[in-house]
NULUMPA-423225 format. One record per residue (C-alpha): residue in three letters; z, y, x. Coordinates in steps of 0.25 Angstrom, whole numbers, padded with zeros to 4 digits, always signed. Layout:
! residues N
ALAZYX;...
***
This chain:
! residues 395
UNK+0240+0135-0043;UNK+0255+0135-0044;UNK+0264+0123-0038;UNK+0270+0122-0052;UNK+0256+0119-0058;UNK+0256+0106-0049;UNK+0264+0095-0055;UNK+0274+0087-0046;UNK+0274+0086-0031;UNK+0286+0095-0029;UNK+0288+0090-0015;UNK+0275+0095-0011;UNK+0276+0108-0018;UNK+0290+0111-0012;UNK+0284+0108+0002;UNK+0273+0118+0000;UNK+0282+0129-0007;UNK+0292+0128+0004;UNK+0281+0129+0015;UNK+0276+0142+0009;UNK+0289+0148+0006;UNK+0294+0145+0021;UNK+0280+0149+0026;UNK+0280+0135+0033;UNK+0265+0133+0029;UNK+0256+0124+0038;UNK+0243+0131+0041;UNK+0235+0119+0037;UNK+0239+0109+0026;UNK+0232+0097+0020;UNK+0236+0094+0005;UNK+0233+0080+0004;UNK+0234+0072-0009;UNK+0226+0063-0018;UNK+0214+0068-0027;UNK+0219+0074-0040;UNK+0233+0077-0034;UNK+0239+0090-0032;UNK+0235+0093-0017;UNK+0225+0104-0021;UNK+0234+0110-0031;UNK+0245+0110-0022;UNK+0236+0117-0011;UNK+0233+0128-0021;UNK+0247+0130-0026;UNK+0252+0131-0011;UNK+0241+0141-0007;UNK+0245+0150-0019;UNK+0260+0149-0016;UNK+0257+0152-0001;UNK+0251+0165-0005;UNK+0260+0168-0017;UNK+0266+0182-0017;UNK+0276+0178-0028;UNK+0282+0164-0025;UNK+0292+0159-0035;UNK+0300+0146-0036;UNK+0294+0132-0034;UNK+0281+0137-0028;UNK+0278+0147-0040;UNK+0269+0158-0037;UNK+0270+0171-0045;UNK+0258+0178-0041;UNK+0248+0182-0052;UNK+0237+0175-0045;UNK+0244+0162-0049;UNK+0240+0164-0063;UNK+0225+0164-0060;UNK+0223+0149-0060;UNK+0213+0147-0071;UNK+0204+0158-0066;UNK+0206+0153-0051;UNK+0212+0166-0048;UNK+0223+0160-0040;UNK+0213+0153-0031;UNK+0206+0166-0028;UNK+0216+0172-0018;UNK+0209+0179-0006;UNK+0217+0171+0004;UNK+0215+0157-0002;UNK+0202+0150+0002;UNK+0197+0137-0002;UNK+0188+0127+0004;UNK+0183+0115-0004;UNK+0171+0105-0005;UNK+0158+0111-0011;UNK+0144+0107-0013;UNK+0130+0114-0014;UNK+0125+0118-0028;UNK+0112+0125-0033;UNK+0118+0138-0030;UNK+0126+0136-0017;UNK+0120+0129-0006;UNK+0120+0128+0010;UNK+0131+0136+0017;UNK+0135+0142+0004;UNK+0141+0129+0000;UNK+0156+0133+0003;UNK+0169+0134-0004;UNK+0167+0149-0006;UNK+0154+0147-0014;UNK+0162+0139-0025;UNK+0175+0146-0024;UNK+0175+0151-0039;UNK+0172+0137-0044;UNK+0183+0132-0035;UNK+0194+0141-0040;UNK+0191+0137-0054;UNK+0191+0123-0050;UNK+0205+0124-0044;UNK+0210+0131-0056;UNK+0205+0121-0066;UNK+0206+0108-0057;UNK+0217+0109-0046;UNK+0218+0094-0045;UNK+0203+0092-0045;UNK+0195+0083-0035;UNK+0183+0085-0027;UNK+0175+0078-0038;UNK+0181+0087-0048;UNK+0177+0099-0039;UNK+0163+0093-0037;UNK+0161+0091-0052;UNK+0166+0106-0055;UNK+0155+0111-0045;UNK+0145+0102-0051;UNK+0142+0095-0038;UNK+0146+0081-0042;UNK+0135+0074-0034;UNK+0137+0082-0021;UNK+0147+0080-0010;UNK+0156+0092-0009;UNK+0160+0096+0005;UNK+0166+0108+0014;UNK+0155+0113+0023;UNK+0156+0118+0037;UNK+0154+0132+0032;UNK+0168+0132+0026;UNK+0175+0132+0039;UNK+0168+0145+0043;UNK+0172+0151+0030;UNK+0186+0147+0032;UNK+0187+0153+0046;UNK+0180+0166+0040;UNK+0190+0167+0029;UNK+0202+0165+0037;UNK+0198+0175+0047;UNK+0199+0186+0036;UNK+0211+0194+0034;UNK+0220+0188+0023;UNK+0221+0196+0010;UNK+0236+0197+0010;UNK+0241+0183+0006;UNK+0251+0175+0014;UNK+0241+0165+0019;UNK+0226+0163+0019;UNK+0224+0149+0013;UNK+0212+0139+0014;UNK+0212+0127+0005;UNK+0202+0117+0009;UNK+0200+0106-0002;UNK+0195+0093+0002;UNK+0194+0096+0017;UNK+0189+0082+0019;UNK+0176+0087+0014;UNK+0174+0097+0025;UNK+0162+0096+0034;UNK+0166+0092+0048;UNK+0161+0105+0053;UNK+0170+0112+0043;UNK+0182+0104+0046;UNK+0180+0106+0061;UNK+0177+0121+0058;UNK+0191+0124+0053;UNK+0199+0115+0063;UNK+0203+0127+0071;UNK+0207+0137+0060;UNK+0214+0125+0053;UNK+0223+0123+0065;UNK+0225+0138+0069;UNK+0222+0146+0056;UNK+0224+0161+0055;UNK+0238+0166+0052;UNK+0244+0163+0038;UNK+0232+0154+0035;UNK+0234+0141+0028;UNK+0224+0129+0026;UNK+0227+0119+0015;UNK+0218+0107+0015;UNK+0218+0099+0002;UNK+0213+0084+0003;UNK+0214+0070-0003;UNK+0213+0062+0010;UNK+0213+0064+0025;UNK+0203+0053+0028;UNK+0191+0063+0028;UNK+0199+0074+0035;UNK+0196+0077+0049;UNK+0208+0073+0058;UNK+0207+0087+0064;UNK+0209+0093+0050;UNK+0220+0084+0046;UNK+0228+0086+0059;UNK+0228+0101+0057;UNK+0234+0101+0043;UNK+0248+0098+0037;UNK+0247+0088+0026;UNK+0253+0090+0012;UNK+0253+0077+0006;UNK+0252+0077-0010;UNK+0252+0065-0019;UNK+0245+0062-0032;UNK+0252+0066-0045;UNK+0261+0056-0051;UNK+0257+0050-0065;UNK+0268+0059-0072;UNK+0263+0071-0065;UNK+0249+0069-0070;UNK+0255+0067-0084;UNK+0263+0080-0083;UNK+0251+0087-0077;UNK+0242+0082-0089;UNK+0252+0087-0099;UNK+0252+0101-0093;UNK+0237+0102-0091;UNK+0230+0111-0101;UNK+0219+0100-0103;UNK+0229+0090-0108;UNK+0239+0099-0116;UNK+0236+0092-0129;UNK+0239+0078-0124;UNK+0251+0072-0129;UNK+0249+0058-0126;UNK+0258+0056-0113;UNK+0254+0041-0112;UNK+0239+0045-0111;UNK+0243+0055-0100;UNK+0251+0045-0093;UNK+0239+0035-0093;UNK+0230+0046-0088;UNK+0240+0049-0076;UNK+0240+0034-0073;UNK+0225+0034-0072;UNK+0224+0047-0064;UNK+0233+0042-0053;UNK+0239+0055-0049;UNK+0225+0063-0050;UNK+0228+0074-0060;UNK+0213+0078-0061;UNK+0209+0064-0064;UNK+0220+0064-0075;UNK+0214+0076-0081;UNK+0200+0070-0081;UNK+0206+0057-0087;UNK+0213+0065-0098;UNK+0200+0072-0102;UNK+0190+0060-0100;UNK+0197+0047-0103;UNK+0202+0041-0116;UNK+0216+0036-0116;UNK+0213+0021-0118;UNK+0210+0016-0104;UNK+0224+0009-0103;UNK+0221+0002-0117;UNK+0207-0001-0112;UNK+0212-0007-0099;UNK+0222-0016-0106;UNK+0212-0021-0116;UNK+0202-0024-0105;UNK+0212-0032-0096;UNK+0216-0040-0108;UNK+0202-0043-0111;UNK+0199-0047-0097;UNK+0211-0056-0097;UNK+0207-0063-0110;UNK+0193-0064-0105;UNK+0188-0059-0119;UNK+0174-0057-0115;UNK+0169-0053-0129;UNK+0180-0042-0130;UNK+0177-0038-0115;UNK+0163-0035-0118;UNK+0167-0026-0130;UNK+0177-0019-0121;UNK+0166-0017-0110;UNK+0157-0011-0121;UNK+0169-0001-0125;UNK+0171+0002-0110;UNK+0156+0005-0108;UNK+0156+0015-0119;UNK+0167+0023-0113;UNK+0164+0035-0104;UNK+0165+0033-0089;UNK+0178+0040-0087;UNK+0185+0031-0097;UNK+0178+0019-0090;UNK+0183+0023-0077;UNK+0197+0026-0083;UNK+0198+0011-0087;UNK+0197+0007-0072;UNK+0206+0018-0068;UNK+0216+0013-0077;UNK+0214-0001-0073;UNK+0216+0003-0058;UNK+0229+0010-0062;UNK+0234-0002-0069;UNK+0231-0011-0058;UNK+0239-0002-0049;UNK+0251-0003-0058;UNK+0249-0019-0059;UNK+0249-0020-0044;UNK+0262-0011-0043;UNK+0268-0019-0054;UNK+0265-0032-0047;UNK+0271-0027-0035;UNK+0284-0023-0042;UNK+0285-0037-0048;UNK+0284-0043-0034;UNK+0295-0034-0028;UNK+0304-0038-0040;UNK+0302-0052-0036;UNK+0306-0049-0022;UNK+0318-0041-0026;UNK+0313-0028-0018;UNK+0320-0019-0027;UNK+0318-0006-0019;UNK+0304-0007-0018;UNK+0303-0012-0032;UNK+0308+0001-0037;UNK+0298+0009-0029;UNK+0287+0000-0034;UNK+0291+0001-0049;UNK+0289+0016-0047;UNK+0275+0014-0044;UNK+0272+0009-0058;UNK+0265+0020-0065;UNK+0262+0015-0079;UNK+0271+0013-0091;UNK+0271+0008-0105;UNK+0259+0000-0109;UNK+0252+0002-0096;UNK+0264-0004-0089;UNK+0265-0016-0099;UNK+0251-0019-0096;UNK+0253-0018-0081;UNK+0264-0028-0082;UNK+0257-0038-0090;UNK+0244-0037-0083;UNK+0251-0039-0070;UNK+0255-0053-0074;UNK+0241-0058-0075;UNK+0234-0050-0064;UNK+0239-0053-0050;UNK+0237-0044-0037;UNK+0224-0051-0034;UNK+0219-0048-0048;UNK+0223-0034-0048;UNK+0216-0032-0035;UNK+0203-0036-0040;UNK+0204-0028-0052;UNK+0208-0016-0044;UNK+0195-0018-0036;UNK+0186-0020-0048;UNK+0192-0007-0055;UNK+0189+0001-0043;UNK+0175-0004-0042;UNK+0173-0002-0057;UNK+0178+0012-0057;UNK+0168+0015-0045;UNK+0156+0008-0052;UNK+0159+0016-0065;UNK+0158+0029-0057;UNK+0144+0024-0052;UNK+0140+0022-0067;UNK+0141+0007-0067;UNK+0139+0000-0081;UNK+0153+0000-0086;UNK+0152-0011-0096;UNK+0147-0021-0085;UNK+0157-0016-0075;UNK+0169-0018-0085;UNK+0164-0032-0090;UNK+0162-0037-0075;UNK+0176-0032-0072;UNK+0182-0038-0084;UNK+0177-0052-0081;UNK+0182-0051-0067;UNK+0196-0047-0072;UNK+0196-0058-0083;UNK+0193-0068-0072;UNK+0204-0064-0062;UNK+0215-0062-0072;UNK+0213-0076-0078;UNK+0210-0082-0064;UNK+0197-0087-0070;
***
């Protein structure tokens, strides 16, 4: 993984490149960022650049190994070690359920899915119904590997993906080596949240904060991705980026699974709710029921995105009334939609106040969760439709 393959985040890249070039490298770093964002990809690019023998401008690595992405070759460097959550399978059980037992699958997963989530990795392994964790055996393996002589790279690097999934014994087992690692040894922890991390782990790491991708960055990444190379409808890609909310892996899944009509469906649905046209609402719920689950969930995902835009728009209007010009300009930049979506946001905001939007936000979140638990889509949508009609018309 090259830094150039990761779209955006120039400030984070520059910080990492400079630290490598000046050899001001913290021995334990925590790459912290949202799911579907660039934190794992940045960790991979950073690890490659740290041990690159032919460093170029702007973080480029000219080593031959950098061309082995599709085969996973660049992730098979002898001084690069991985620790990640795994679960038992029919062939691998007991003390063998450790990262090394799944390293071939992991390298292929990284090459194909560098922005993937833990759920994506679980699906890839075929262990969707099992909880993946980092066992206490991993700490012993880490200590054993780092006690061996390096193969000639500048650094021995250990990337721990989802350290919050570490068994307490594993986390406690690496505290000493995390604080005082062997010479020229780097730990890179990659996590989405600090809430489940042991404070003793957190206190021993230097945090590298990463953000989610912007909508425009997601659009550009979709344009450049092989899976979307025949796509020419930029409006569709913009729509997908809005739904993905900075999660590139989710954007790819939406591109592959969801038809480009959730924005039209949502506007039609809200119009029928406002008119309280029950006959057409029944027809609409029938149509909704016949769609696949991903398309059903996409309607509520899009609805949540539109409610967010309406709340921002109403906030902007209030600031304009009070003459808060500086804050007003900052708030306007938070509005992400444009074109027909923006027109809908402006018009719907006139009939749905903050209280109405708050209720809709709650209902949509609940509906999304119930769809994942296989609720009846038709009954669910009809129930919400009746509720929305009442609160909009103040019946």
